[in-house]
N, C-alpha and C positions, 0 to 999 in steps of 0.2 A: 605588591607589584610582581607580576609573573611574566616571564618572557615566552616567546614562541618556541615550539618543539623543534629539535634538531641537534646535531652533533657540533657544538660550538662552545667557545669559551666566553666568559663574561667577568666583568669587574664592576663593583659599585664605586662611585667617586663623587667628589664635590667640585662644582664648577667654580673656578677661581676668577675667571674673567677672560677678556680677549686682549691680544697683542698682535704683533706682526713679525715675521721673519723674512729673510731674503734668500732666494734660491741662487743657483750657480750663474744664472743669467742676469742677476741684479734686480730681479722683479720681486716685489714684496708679496707675501702670502698672509692673509688674515687667518689667525689661528685662535682656538679656544683652549685654555689651559685647564686640565682636570687633575685633581689630586686623587690618586687611587691607592693610597697607602692603607695599611691596617685591614686589608681584605683577608678573610679567613673562612674556611668551611665550617659551618655550624651543624650541618646534618646532611645525610645522603639518603635519598628516597629510592627504593628499588621496587621492581615488579612484585617480588615475593611478599614484602611487608606492607607496601603502600599502594600497589596497583599501577604505578607509573615510575619512570626514571627521572630523577631531578637532583640538583645540588642546591642546598640552601647556603647562601653567602651572607656573612655579616660584615658590617663596615662601621667605623667610627667608635671611638672609645666612649664609655659612659660610666658614671659612678655606680659601682655595684649596689649601693643602697637605694638607687633610683629605679631598679627593675623589680617586677613582681616575683613572688616566690616560684611560680611555675616557670617563668622565663629564666630565673636564676638556676633552677634545676636543669633546664634545657641546655644552658651554656656549660654548666658543670659537667654534664654528661659528655659533651663534646670536648671537654678539656680546654676551654678557651675563656678568656675574660669577657664580660658582657659587652655586647655591641649595640649601638643605637639604632642601626638600620639593618633590616633583613630583606632578602629577596630570594625567590626560588627561580632557578634556571633549568628548564627541561632540556636534557641532553641525553643522547644515547650512550655516551661513554661515562655515565655517572659512576660506574664501578671503579674508574681510575682515580677517584677522589676518596679521601678519608677525613672524618671529622677531626678538626684541629689543624688541618693542613693550611698553611699560609699560601695565598695566591699572589703571584708576582706580576709586576708590570711587564715582564718579559713575554707574557701572553700576546702582547700587541707590539711587535717591533716596528721600526720605521718602515713605512710603506704599506702597513696593514690596512685593509678595508673594514670599517666598523659601522654598526648602527648604534645610534645614541638615543635613549629614551629618557624623557624628563617631564616635569610639570611646567606648563607655560605660565608666563606672568599673568596674574589676575588683573583685569581692568575694571572690575566692579560692574554696576548696572550701566549698560550702554544702549544708545538708540540705534535705529536701523542704519543710519548713515555711517556711523563709526563701526558697528558690528558687522554689517553686511555690504558696505560700500554702495548704498543706495544714493541716487542723485537727489540733490535738494531741489525744492520748488523755486521759482523765480522770485527774486527779491525786488519786486517792482510795486508801484502804487496799487493798493487794493488787495494785496496778497494776504493781509491780515495775519501775519505771524505763522504762515503755513510752511515756511522754508524747510524745517527739519521734521515735520510731522510725517508719519508713515503712509498716510492716505488710506484708501480702501483696502480691506483685507479679503475681499472677494467672497464673503459668505452671506447669502441672503436666504430665500425660502428653501433653496436646495444647495447644500445639505442642511442649512440652518445652524451651522456650528463652524468653529475654526478648525481646519484640518491640522492634524499633527505634522510637525516639521515646518510649519509656516515661519518664514523669516520675519521675526518681529523683535522688538526691544527685549532685552533680558541680560542676564549675567554673561560677561564676556571674559574669556581666558580661563586660567586655572584648570586646564584639562591635560590629560596625558597625551604627549605627542612624541613621535619618533622621526628622526631624520636619518635616512638610509644612505649607505655607501659613501661615508666620509673617509678621508685618508688620514692616517697617523703620520704627521710630518716629522715628529721626533718623540723619543721616549727617554726621559731622564731617569735612569735606573736608580741613581743615588738618592734623588729626592722623590721618586715615585710620582712623577708628573708627566702626563701625556699632553702633547700639543697636537690638536686635531684641526685639520683645515676646515675653515668656515665656522658658522654659528650653530649652536645647539640650543634646545629648548630650556627655558627657565632663567631665573635671575642669578646674580652672583651669590654663591653660597648654597645654591640648590643642589639636591641630590640627583644624580643621573646614573643610568645603567649603560655601560659600554660593552657591547658584545660583537662577536664575529658577524660580519655582514651576511645576511641571508641571500642576497643577490650577487655576492662576490664583488670583485673590483670593478 
């Protein structure tokens, strides 16, 4: 997983689930809770050594016996215990980070605007009605079970093939998606839990990347 280029901060986290909080006017706000503990810098990329500026972040503890020897050496070089998930975040201020540095939830105080990237829920093989919102055929006498069939795909003698990108049945979900410009409602420093207004991609327990919003508030 690699984020877009820019001078911004980022944290990896685990989606805990959704709940709701109340504002000063007594209105409830739906929020998603994200655990962003155990974030640490595992490598710093520079123009001189790598040709670009980036920070590699590790998240989630893992048994040291379950990592390969190259990865074990990589973590040992950074002076950190092995992490289960890694992500590179391109940033112009990469020089401000050092391997082994712990990243705090204080990156995103209450009121911050963030972009959240995750992997959407997989829906398996789906037809055109569920996958693309096609309208079904009439369920009347003589329709002969055509209600949910996709119908013509529009390829005959010219061009004599199915064009790429045609909306047809296929695997649905399990793709990388980003929700932009969400607001941090609260940041629990003691438990390293962010409460982000609205929904974010992925199931409970899914890994997400929270970073500074590229479009601002």
